[in-house]
TORPA-709268 format. One record per residue (C-alpha): residue in three letters; x, y, z. Coordinates in steps of 0.05 Angstrom, whole numbers, padded with zeros to 5 digits, always signed. Layout:
<recs>
ALAXYZ/...
</recs>
This chain:
<recs>
UNK+01194+02301+00830/UNK+01245+02350+00855/UNK+01231+02373+00927/UNK+01214+02446+00932/UNK+01222+02502+00983/UNK+01206+02574+00999/UNK+01261+02626+01007/UNK+01266+02681+01058/UNK+01312+02737+01035/UNK+01324+02785+01094/UNK+01331+02856+01067/UNK+01305+02897+01125/UNK+01371+02925+01149/UNK+01401+02993+01134/UNK+01472+02971+01118/UNK+01502+03032+01152/UNK+01573+03003+01146/UNK+01567+03012+01070/UNK+01566+03088+01081/UNK+01511+03099+01030/UNK+01454+03149+01027/UNK+01405+03091+01023/UNK+01400+03020+01048/UNK+01452+02979+01012/UNK+01401+02930+00983/UNK+01375+02987+00940/UNK+01444+03009+00916/UNK+01459+02997+00842/UNK+01514+02950+00818/UNK+01523+02944+00743/UNK+01453+02971+00728/UNK+01413+02930+00778/UNK+01401+02936+00853/UNK+01435+02888+00900/UNK+01366+02862+00919/UNK+01349+02848+00847/UNK+01415+02811+00834/UNK+01405+02766+00895/UNK+01330+02755+00894/UNK+01331+02743+00819/UNK+01383+02689+00827/UNK+01345+02656+00885/UNK+01279+02656+00847/UNK+01313+02627+00784/UNK+01327+02562+00822/UNK+01276+02511+00798/UNK+01269+02483+00868/UNK+01246+02551+00896/UNK+01170+02559+00894/UNK+01167+02630+00921/UNK+01201+02682+00965/UNK+01186+02726+01024/UNK+01228+02790+01030/UNK+01228+02830+01095/UNK+01244+02904+01080/UNK+01253+02967+01121/UNK+01184+02989+01145/UNK+01186+03057+01112/UNK+01202+03023+01045/UNK+01144+02974+01046/UNK+01102+03018+01000/UNK+01160+03052+00964/UNK+01147+03058+00889/UNK+01216+03035+00871/UNK+01210+02973+00914/UNK+01142+02958+00884/UNK+01173+02960+00815/UNK+01229+02914+00836/UNK+01181+02863+00866/UNK+01133+02865+00807/UNK+01192+02855+00760/UNK+01218+02795+00800/UNK+01150+02763+00804/UNK+01137+02773+00730/UNK+01205+02752+00704/UNK+01208+02689+00747/UNK+01132+02674+00746/UNK+01134+02659+00821/UNK+01100+02692+00881/UNK+01142+02745+00917/UNK+01115+02771+00984/UNK+01141+02834+01018/UNK+01134+02842+01094/UNK+01156+02900+01138/UNK+01218+02880+01177/UNK+01235+02890+01250/UNK+01293+02916+01292/UNK+01334+02853+01286/UNK+01348+02805+01229/UNK+01322+02747+01272/UNK+01255+02781+01284/UNK+01249+02798+01210/UNK+01259+02725+01192/UNK+01207+02705+01243/UNK+01157+02753+01212/UNK+01173+02726+01143/UNK+01162+02654+01167/UNK+01090+02673+01182/UNK+01081+02688+01108/UNK+01112+02624+01081/UNK+01063+02575+01052/UNK+01047+02529+01111/UNK+01051+02465+01070/UNK+01121+02481+01045/UNK+01167+02426+01071/UNK+01232+02467+01068/UNK+01253+02538+01080/UNK+01317+02571+01055/UNK+01345+02634+01088/UNK+01393+02673+01045/UNK+01424+02742+01056/UNK+01402+02796+01007/UNK+01475+02819+01007/UNK+01503+02753+00979/UNK+01488+02754+00904/UNK+01545+02708+00883/UNK+01525+02640+00911/UNK+01523+02586+00857/UNK+01466+02538+00842/UNK+01515+02482+00858/UNK+01526+02509+00928/UNK+01451+02515+00939/UNK+01439+02443+00917/UNK+01495+02416+00961/UNK+01465+02451+01021/UNK+01396+02426+01002/UNK+01420+02354+00997/UNK+01453+02359+01065/UNK+01389+02388+01094/UNK+01349+02330+01067/UNK+01394+02283+01107/UNK+01399+02324+01171/UNK+01337+02370+01169/UNK+01384+02430+01177/UNK+01445+02451+01137/UNK+01491+02511+01127/UNK+01553+02526+01087/UNK+01619+02556+01110/UNK+01691+02567+01089/UNK+01755+02550+01126/UNK+01792+02604+01163/UNK+01860+02620+01132/UNK+01880+02682+01171/UNK+01908+02679+01242/UNK+01852+02689+01293/UNK+01864+02726+01358/UNK+01820+02748+01416/UNK+01827+02823+01431/UNK+01825+02857+01499/UNK+01791+02924+01513/UNK+01831+02987+01498/UNK+01885+03004+01550/UNK+01909+03071+01573/UNK+01941+03087+01505/UNK+01875+03077+01469/UNK+01899+03013+01434/UNK+01867+02945+01436/UNK+01914+02889+01456/UNK+01919+02815+01438/UNK+01889+02770+01489/UNK+01909+02703+01459/UNK+01918+02669+01392/UNK+01861+02621+01377/UNK+01864+02555+01341/UNK+01835+02554+01271/UNK+01821+02479+01274/UNK+01748+02463+01268/UNK+01729+02535+01255/UNK+01690+02559+01194/UNK+01663+02626+01171/UNK+01589+02614+01161/UNK+01552+02637+01098/UNK+01483+02630+01070/UNK+01442+02597+01040/UNK+01419+02559+01102/UNK+01364+02508+01092/UNK+01319+02478+01144/UNK+01258+02434+01150/UNK+01202+02485+01156/UNK+01173+02458+01221/UNK+01242+02455+01253/UNK+01260+02527+01236/UNK+01192+02553+01259/UNK+01199+02516+01326/UNK+01270+02543+01336/UNK+01247+02615+01324/UNK+01186+02608+01369/UNK+01227+02581+01427/UNK+01282+02634+01419/UNK+01227+02687+01419/UNK+01197+02659+01483/UNK+01266+02657+01516/UNK+01286+02727+01493/UNK+01347+02697+01458/UNK+01379+02733+01399/UNK+01427+02692+01356/UNK+01475+02712+01302/UNK+01443+02667+01249/UNK+01384+02620+01242/UNK+01425+02557+01251/UNK+01444+02579+01322/UNK+01371+02578+01340/UNK+01366+02506+01315/UNK+01429+02487+01353/UNK+01395+02511+01418/UNK+01344+02456+01409/UNK+01399+02404+01411/UNK+01391+02390+01337/UNK+01453+02376+01295/UNK+01465+02423+01237/UNK+01502+02396+01176/UNK+01559+02438+01146/UNK+01580+02436+01073/UNK+01639+02472+01041/UNK+01621+02543+01021/UNK+01649+02586+00965/UNK+01698+02643+00974/UNK+01664+02681+00919/UNK+01599+02679+00960/UNK+01622+02740+01000/UNK+01575+02786+01037/UNK+01572+02858+01011/UNK+01580+02900+01073/UNK+01632+02956+01063/UNK+01643+03006+01006/UNK+01703+02966+00980/UNK+01658+02904+00975/UNK+01618+02940+00921/UNK+01682+02949+00882/UNK+01695+02874+00886/UNK+01623+02859+00867/UNK+01627+02903+00806/UNK+01692+02872+00783/UNK+01664+02802+00794/UNK+01602+02817+00753/UNK+01643+02846+00696/UNK+01687+02784+00696/UNK+01628+02736+00695/UNK+01587+02770+00642/UNK+01618+02814+00589/UNK+01548+02837+00569/UNK+01541+02877+00634/UNK+01552+02953+00624/UNK+01610+02991+00653/UNK+01604+03013+00725/UNK+01637+03060+00774/UNK+01686+03034+00825/UNK+01640+03053+00883/UNK+01564+03049+00887/UNK+01521+03110+00870/UNK+01508+03152+00931/UNK+01572+03134+00968/UNK+01596+03189+01015/UNK+01656+03176+01061/UNK+01642+03188+01133/UNK+01566+03183+01128/UNK+01537+03173+01197/UNK+01489+03118+01215/UNK+01438+03169+01237/UNK+01435+03203+01168/UNK+01430+03134+01135/UNK+01368+03120+01176/UNK+01337+03188+01168/UNK+01298+03171+01105/UNK+01334+03223+01061/UNK+01356+03172+01010/UNK+01381+03187+00940/UNK+01349+03149+00884/UNK+01392+03102+00844/UNK+01396+03111+00769/UNK+01376+03052+00726/UNK+01394+03039+00654/UNK+01330+03037+00614/UNK+01314+02975+00576/UNK+01257+02960+00528/UNK+01225+02891+00535/UNK+01178+02857+00488/UNK+01145+02788+00490/UNK+01158+02748+00427/UNK+01136+02678+00406/UNK+01172+02624+00368/UNK+01148+02558+00339/UNK+01190+02495+00331/UNK+01177+02428+00298/UNK+01220+02367+00287/UNK+01209+02294+00265/UNK+01256+02235+00261/UNK+01246+02163+00239/UNK+01249+02105+00288/UNK+01302+02052+00271/UNK+01332+01991+00304/UNK+01399+01995+00338/UNK+01390+02066+00365/UNK+01373+02093+00435/UNK+01307+02130+00441/UNK+01325+02197+00473/UNK+01271+02249+00487/UNK+01282+02310+00530/UNK+01349+02281+00550/UNK+01315+02218+00578/UNK+01331+02149+00551/UNK+01263+02116+00539/UNK+01262+02039+00544/UNK+01242+02017+00474/UNK+01266+01969+00420/UNK+01278+02026+00371/UNK+01311+02094+00372/UNK+01309+02158+00332/UNK+01355+02163+00273/UNK+01398+02225+00265/UNK+01468+02255+00265/UNK+01464+02273+00339/UNK+01423+02234+00390/UNK+01362+02257+00347/UNK+01324+02283+00407/UNK+01265+02314+00370/UNK+01238+02347+00433/UNK+01303+02386+00445/UNK+01308+02403+00371/UNK+01237+02432+00370/UNK+01252+02473+00432/UNK+01317+02500+00402/UNK+01281+02520+00338/UNK+01225+02554+00378/UNK+01274+02596+00420/UNK+01318+02614+00361/UNK+01257+02630+00318/UNK+01229+02677+00372/UNK+01294+02716+00370/UNK+01304+02714+00295/UNK+01368+02675+00302/UNK+01358+02620+00251/UNK+01347+02547+00268/UNK+01384+02489+00299/UNK+01413+02468+00232/UNK+01448+02535+00227/UNK+01479+02528+00296/UNK+01495+02454+00293/UNK+01500+02436+00219/UNK+01483+02364+00198/UNK+01546+02325+00186/UNK+01589+02368+00232/UNK+01639+02321+00266/UNK+01631+02356+00334/UNK+01556+02341+00333/UNK+01563+02267+00318/UNK+01521+02229+00370/UNK+01521+02292+00413/UNK+01469+02303+00468/UNK+01416+02351+00442/UNK+01405+02373+00514/UNK+01475+02403+00509/UNK+01453+02441+00447/UNK+01401+02476+00490/UNK+01456+02495+00540/UNK+01498+02526+00485/UNK+01439+02565+00457/UNK+01420+02590+00526/UNK+01491+02614+00540/UNK+01487+02657+00477/UNK+01417+02686+00485/UNK+01411+02697+00560/UNK+01439+02768+00557/UNK+01386+02790+00507/UNK+01326+02748+00527/UNK+01290+02710+00582/UNK+01250+02647+00570/UNK+01180+02658+00599/UNK+01148+02592+00579/UNK+01155+02531+00535/UNK+01094+02490+00513/UNK+01115+02424+00481/UNK+01077+02366+00450/UNK+01105+02299+00430/UNK+01068+02257+00378/UNK+01082+02182+00381/UNK+01043+02118+00372/UNK+01096+02083+00414/UNK+01129+02081+00463/UNK+01086+02105+00521/UNK+01116+02169+00548/UNK+01073+02192+00606/UNK+01118+02161+00660/UNK+01178+02201+00634/UNK+01147+02271+00628/UNK+01172+02298+00695/UNK+01244+02277+00681/UNK+01241+02309+00612/UNK+01215+02373+00643/UNK+01270+02375+00696/UNK+01324+02362+00643/UNK+01299+02417+00598/UNK+01291+02467+00655/UNK+01362+02451+00680/UNK+01393+02458+00611/UNK+01360+02527+00601/UNK+01370+02550+00674/UNK+01296+02563+00685/UNK+01246+02537+00736/UNK+01208+02474+00720/UNK+01140+02510+00722/UNK+01161+02546+00658/UNK+01163+02481+00618/UNK+01102+02442+00596/UNK+01112+02374+00562/UNK+01053+02334+00536/UNK+01046+02272+00492/UNK+00991+02251+00445/UNK+00978+02192+00400/UNK+00967+02199+00324/UNK+00912+02145+00332/UNK+00945+02099+00280/UNK+00940+02152+00225/UNK+00997+02163+00176/UNK+01070+02146+00183/UNK+01071+02167+00256/UNK+01010+02124+00269/UNK+01046+02065+00239/UNK+01102+02075+00289/UNK+01153+02097+00237/UNK+01176+02159+00275/UNK+01164+02210+00330/UNK+01149+02285+00322/UNK+01153+02344+00369/UNK+01122+02413+00370/UNK+01142+02472+00415/UNK+01116+02542+00425/UNK+01166+02587+00462/UNK+01145+02652+00495/UNK+01207+02695+00505/UNK+01220+02763+00536/UNK+01266+02799+00488/UNK+01309+02854+00519/UNK+01339+02914+00485/UNK+01370+02980+00505/UNK+01332+03045+00497/
</recs>
């Protein structure tokens, strides 16, 4: 089983350096708020069980925030808890820790203003944390680094000295810690009245080593107005289905003071309206068992003296899933997308077919749940169910709790009962999106 964790997404600051009329986490980029982009990506990770989001106190019961949280919880089918934040990021994370499920072995802290981290980065940090109990990511410093002295008589700052870049990294999030370790670090820092610049510094104070993995330069923190321009351009480049956007976020006013940003007079962000409807698709596939072939189901090679016959790897489970998803969206069946006899599909992994289909349908739909049943007299499949589930979830970029895989015996009835083949059924529940 894949180890799981809870995420804390600090979003309680006001982001005054962004010069907006509202906290930057509620500013719109390409039709969605910054908070939605980041939290949605965090919650889509199959290892993440739920999230706690500290927000500005006056926004705790805000209607717009309520809608955002309800949408996140519904779309990802995971719990999302909102807590009122505090005066510092560190105190907000501490308050969020009190809401994390006590039995959760791991906690991830990720800035709400970093929507561009990749699943690969998250998993590299997680693997390092499993070895060291604490892990962060960071990028090398390329620019020259100098210390600066206080302004002199002419009002200028002056160079103190040029610092070495060796052994220096610019730290990013996600940061992942063993739950008990992070809680202890926060409690001791609180007792000592110590305020750090990130959570790993609190762990360092305990004398505990923190692992560092290579970060991503695209995982930048959205802080200043020009960062929104970069974010918009990056989103457009990554997904051509995203609507056009302005070069600066809605509500930007040059020279906005920090006092007016905190006053509560925030302008509401416009959202593009979308209609959404739940649709259902049904898929079925059956293949004969023959000698000299591997038995592949859900991308897992099952130890058996026979395998399924077909042009590809004949993975009936993946084929049934593909037909169910395509059927829900009225997009034909797997034979239309990967025709029998096509040279490119010869002995291909059917798990890769799911990846191709997902890449085409993700902009117009979201998979809510898959309910699958395998029918086989032999081999025994129960020991392989979890691996099948993980493979399917990974191929479709959804969490594992959205995939159900079961197996049943035909009780020696018919051709399946005589062990001549294996069949699979799938019902797909899909959220279909469309513009209004």
